[in-house]
N, C-alpha and C positions, 0 to 999 in steps of 0.2 A: 497357591499363589499368595503371597502376603506383599502388602504394601506399605511402605514407610515413607516418612517424608513430612509434608506439611498436615498430614491428617491421617489417621490409620483408622480404616472403618470396618474392615473385615477380617477375619481370620483365615488361615490358609485354604483355598479350595483344594489344591492338590498337595498334602504335606511332604511328598517327595522332590516337589520343585518350588526354589523360593525365588521369587523376582523381585528384586530391592529397588523401591522406586525412590530416589534420592531428591530431595527438595528443600529449598531454605524454609527456614522458620524466624525471619527478622522481626520480631515483634508483632507479628500480624493479627493482634488481638482487637476484640471489640472494646467499644467505648471510646471517649475523646471527641474532639470536634476539630474542624478545620480552619485554618488562620488564613489571613490575607495573602494576597499574590507578593512574590518577591522577586525583584530583578536577580537574574543570575549571568555569571560570566560575560557581562557587557552586552552581547547581542542575543542572548538568550532570556527566557523568561520562564518562571514556573509557577504552574497554576495547581495547588495542593487539591487534593480529591477526599472525596467520602463516598461511601458507598450508600444508595439508596434502594430502599426497597421497591419491586418493580410496581407494586400495585399502588405506589405513589405516582404513578407516570400517566396514570389514566383515572385518578380520583375525581369526584364530583361529579356535577352534572356535565353529561355530554359524553363522557368518559369512556363509555362502551362504542358509542359514534366516531371517536377520534381513534381507538385503538383499531377498529375495522379499517379505517381509513387509512391508517399508516400501515397496516398489512396489504392493504390494496396497492398501496406505493410499491412497495418492497416487490410484490408479484409483477407489478407492472415493469420495475426496473428489470428484472431478472427475464422476463421474458422478451424485453427488446434487446438486451446485451445477446441474448441466445439468437434472436432473429437476424441480427446483424452477423453474428458469426457463420450462422447457415448461409447467409447470402454471399459470404465471400468463399465459399466451397473449399474449404480447407487452406485457403490462402493466409489466415489469420495466425500462421505458426511459421517462423522462419526454417526456410528449406535448408539452412545448414542447423540442424539440430544439435544444439550443445556447443557449436564453433565458439561462441563468444565466451565459454566458461570452460573450454576442453583445457588450458593449462592449470586451472584450478584443482583439475582431478589428479595432476602429480603433487599436489599439496602446496604448490607454488603460490604467492599471491598473484593477481591479475590486476591490473588496472585497465577498464573500458573508458574510452574517450566518448564522451556524449555532448552532442549538439543539440540543444534546443531554441527552435526557431520559431520567431513570432511571425504569424501572417494575417493580415488584414484584408477589409476589401476596399474598392474606391467608393463604394455607395452601398446601399441596400434598399431596393425598390420593393422588396417583399411585403414590407409593412409588418403585420402581425403573424404572417406565415414565419416568420424566424425572431429569435430573441437577440439577433445582431442590431446593434444600433443603428440608426438611419445614415449615419457617416461611415459605416462599415467598421470601425475602429473597435479597439479595446475599452473596456472602461477603465479610464484615467481619472474621473474626479473623484476624489476621497469621499466616502460616505461614513460618517460618524455613528450611524447606526449600525454598521453591518459590525461582527463578531467572526464569521468564519469566511475563510477566502475572500477578504474584504479588499474593496478597492482602494487604491488603483492597482489595476493589475499591469504591471509594470515590469521592468526588468528584475528589480528587487525581488518582486512577488515570486516570479518563477524561479530566481536563483534561491528562493527559500524553501520552494517544493522540490529542486533537485538536492539541495542540502536532504531534506526528508527522504527522498529516493536512495540516496548513497549510503544514508544511516540505516536503512531498511535492508537493504540488500549486503551491507557489511554484517549485520547482525545474522540474517538468513544462511550467509555463506561462511559465518564463524571466522571472518575477518580474510576470507580467499579472494574478495571481490572487492575492489574499490572501484567508485566512480569519480572520474574527473570530468565534470561538467561546465560548460559554459552557454551563456543564453546571448544570442543574435536576434536582432541588429545591438550594436553596443550602444547605441542612445537609450537612456531610460527609458522614453517613451515611445520609440521608433517601432516599425515593423516593416516587413515587406510585403506588398499590395498586390491581390488579383483584381480583376474587373468586379462588377455588382455581382451581389452573392445571389441573387435571383437567376444569375446566367449557369449556375451548378445545381440548385435545388430542383426537386421534382415537382413542385406547385402545389397548390390546393388540392387537386383531385390525382394526384400521383405518389408514387411510392420511390423510394431510394432502390437503385438496381446497381449491379455490379459494375455495368458500363459506365454510370454517372460517378460511382465512387473512384474508377481508375482513373476518368478523365479529370477529376477533383486533384487526384492525388498526383498526376502527371503535371497538371499546372501548377501546384504547391512548389514541387521539386523545381520546376522551371523557373519560379517567381523568386526562390530562396536561391538558385544558382546564380540567376543574372545578378541580384542583389548584393551577393556577397562578392562577385568578380568585380562590381562597381565601386563599393566601398572598401574593398582590399581588407575585411575584415577576416575571411576565413577561405580556405579553397575547399568546396564541397567534395571535391575528386579526393581528397585525402580521408574521407569518411565513406566511400564508396564499398561496391562489393568486395573489392579485393582487399578490404582492410577489416579483419574478423574482429579485431578490438576496436572497433569505432562502430557508432550508432547514431542516428538521426531522429530526433523527435519534432515532429511539428505542431504548434499549439495556435490555433485559430480562435478570432475573436467570437464572442457569443456562445452560448449553450451547447449542449449537444441532443441529439435526438432522443438517446435512451432515457433523458431525465425529463423529456415532455409527457409527463404523468397526463396531462390533459388531452393531448394529441392533437394541440391547437397550434403547433409550429413546424409542420411537416418539412422546411427547408432547412432546420436545423441539423447540422452536420452530424453523422454518427462517430463515434468514437471506436478506434480499430487500429490494429495492425496489420499489415498488408504487404505481401511479397506480390509485386506484380508480374503478370505474364511475359512482359518484355519490359528490360530497365531502359532506364530514362539516360540518354547519353547528355552527358555534362560538359559545359562549357570548357571547365579546367581540366588539367592532366594530373593526374596521381603523380606525388613527388617521389613516390617509393618505387614505383615501377615504370616510371616514365610513359605511361598509356593513358589515353583518355578516358575520364572517368565515366562509370556506369552505377546507377543507382536504382535499386529494385525494391528494398525493404525500408519501412519507416513506420512510425507512430503517429497518428492523428488524434489529438488531444484537445478539449474545449478550453477554454479560459475559465469556466466556472459551470458546475452542476446544480445549480441553485435555481431553481424553477418552479411556477406556478405555486408559489406559497411554502415549497419546500425547502429546507437546507440541505447541501452538500459540499463535499471538497473534491477537488480533483484527483487527491493521493490516491483513492482507490482504483479509479480508472488507470492514472498514469502507472502505479506499480503494476497493474495486472498486464497490460498490454508490454509493458518491459519484460514481463517474464515469458511472453510469447517470443520476442526478440532473442533470448535466451534459449528458444527451443523447446519451451514447455507448452504441453498441449491444455486445452481445458480438460477439468477431471469430473466435471457433470457428465449425465449421460446424454449424449448427444443424438442418440436417436429417439428419446423423448422430450428431452429438455429439463429432466427431473433433476434435482441435486443428489450429488452422491455423497460426497461429504459436507456439503452445505456452507455454512456460513464460517466453519472453522478452517478454509483452505482459500486462499488469495485466488487460486485458477478455478475454484468452484464459485460459489456465490458470494465470497469474500469481499469483492470490491463493493458490492453493496450494502456491505452491513452498516447498521445504522447504530452511530454510538451516542448514547443520551447523556449529554453535558450539562451539567448544572454550573451556573455562574450567579455571583452576587453582580446584578448590573445595577442595583438600586442601593447607592450607599447609605440613604438616609435610613434604611432597614437593614443593618450589618448581619443579621442572622437568616435573611430571606434567599432561596435559591430559585431560581428561575431555569427550568430544563428545557434544553433544545436538543431537537433530534436531527441528528447529522448525517446523511449517508457518504461512504468513503472518507470519513474524517480520520479514522486510524483502523487500516486495513489489517486483517489477521496475519497470521505466520503463512508461510508457504507449508505444505504438508509435508510430511516426512519422505512419502516418494516423489515429489519435486527435487526434495535437497538430495537423495540418493541418486537419482538420474542426472543430477550436475556435479556430481561427485563431492557434494558438501556435506555428507554424513559419513560418520565412521561407524559401520556395524559388524555384527557377530552373528554367527548363524549356530542357531541353538540346535543340538543333536541329541539323540536318544540319551546319552550318559550325562547330559549336563544335569545339574543340581541347584546351582544358584548362579545367578546373573544380576550384576550390579547396572543399573540404568539410571544416569543421572540426568536432572531435569534439563530439557532441552534448551531451555531459555540462557543456560549458562554457558559462556565461551569455553571452550577447553581450556585454553588460555589463563582463566579464573580460576581453575577448579582447585588450587591450592589454597584460595583465598576462602573457601567454603566448608572447611573441615567441621564436620557436624559433630563429632565426638560421641554420636549416637551408637547404639548395638543392636544386633540382632543376633540372638543364641549366644550372646558373650562374645562374638566377635566384633570390635569396631571397624567402620568403614568411613571412608571420605571420598571426595571426588577426584578419582585416580584418573590421570591422563591414559590409563590402559584401558578403559573401560569403554564400552561403545557407547553411542549415541542413540544406536537403534539395534534391534535384534530383527533377525530373519529367521523365519522357519514355514517349512510347507512342503508340499508334496513335490514339486519339481522348480526350475529355475524361472519357468514361466507363471507359476501359480504358488502365491507365498503370502504369508502374514509379515507386515513391517510394523514393529511396534515401536513408539516412540514415549517417551514421559514429558507431556504437554504440562507443565504444571502453571497453575495460576493461583494466588493468594485464596486462601480458604479462611472465611470466619463467620460465625453466625450472626454477628451485627454489623454494625457500621465500620468501615475501615477509616481511621481517622488520618490525618496527615502524619502523626507520628511516625507511621510505617516508613515515611521517607518518601514515598511515592509519589508522583505528579504528573500532570500533563506539561510537556516542554514544547514551547511555542517561540518562533521566532519572533523578537521584540520589536522589530522595526515594523514588519508586515503584518503580524498576528496569525501568520501560518501555523498551525499544529503540526508539531514534526513526530514524535513520539512519547511513550511511557518513560518517565526519567526520575531518578531519585538518588539517593545513599541508602541502597539496600543492606550493605554491610555493616555499616554503623547508624541506624535511623536516630540514635540520640547524638549523633556526631556534630561537627561544628556549624551546620547550618547552612544557609544558602551561598555556599562557596562554588568552584567551578565544577568540583567533583557531584555536586548535588544534581548538576544536569546530565548526567551521564545516561545513556541509554540503556534501559535495564534489559531491553529484549522481549517485554512481556506484551507483544503484539496481540496475543489472545486475551487481553484483560476486558476488553469491550464486547467480546461474544456474549450472546443473551444465556448466560448461565443462570446466574439466580440475581444480578446488578446492574445497577445504573450507576456509573462513574460519575462523578460530579465535582465541580471545584467550585472554589469562592474567590 
């Protein structure tokens, strides 16, 4: 087996079969230094990156203790996510497997309409048992010290996260899935309200149960339904069970139970997707069918996942639970709770991936970098199996007579293959990113037991990756919400901070803990 692309390390293990791994080599060398941030395309901002050696993260006094604490945090996040899924007893995956992505299997683009509805509380007498503010509302006062998922958590903030969700699934689906999102209520700082938070939480000596979660979801749906009927902003019945290409996400004030690493706010609401045992009857009538609306599936997402001195972004949870809405199961070992693919897959440990982001927050020291560890900020890609299951992956089956298989880098959309002609050759035969090449190969003993191999390429370099590569974090300029890795990969020495430089590169795996800490100045 022979590997070609960003780096070639080993000779053929089996001379009879050659697997050609095609990747991009767009000036990803060592050396150089990062430059200051530049505004991109009006509402986007690019944060250039460098690659920092991992030993720098925990250098100095207390480094070992800090590393152990960070590992403990990750383990707590994973165990709590698994505990909630176990509690839901299989109801955390859509009962319409793949229904919302079915048309994508034909190769036709699919548009999924998404409502993101804000839910607050009239008050919160829980005190320290929850991270919700005493008035039960979202955090709406600006915080000049915050960098990640910074307040105000208003409509613009959640619209930015919907933008990130749409970009993520556009890339993962190869352009087959488009998300058309809307945040409700329409008012910038409005929300629909439930009663006191303490009416729903388990209290100091209790724990969340399936019954408590179902009661909460039923009341959340009821409050949103009544609110939209009253203000006329939307008809929730048009997003109900009859509408396979519609979906509802509820975001609530406060943090989530999974992020309570110190375990001192038990009334914080868990993050989850759920299919209710019985649907909630809606006040409105489905305009397409003329029948009363019934809603049984939705996601529950917090306004923030930063807690107990740890930083987080809701992106990881938002993207993961959306995967369940598409019919994707968890891919970790559900019998033991142990990872199977780990941080490399959104449907395993991926939503808890900690991205180490370095920023220059002290202008008086232009060469200084402060590193922030943020869970969920830049979720990794869906695994090959997930995309194959949803019909988003063009595969080829390897047979005994196959001698050569071309496998392009999975981050490159098929529509862009012709832009990445490499000019390289193996055995004298030139190759490029041909649209006839598969995105993954299948091989195994039966249709139920097989290997599924893709080429998940990330930039490889022995030293630091400077801004000259054209790659950078892209965030919403108004809200500061980090959206994706972006840049001008094809022309790193090109025109600079123009609109194309904010393009999504699809490099969602770049923050996985291979050997790098990504940072920007």
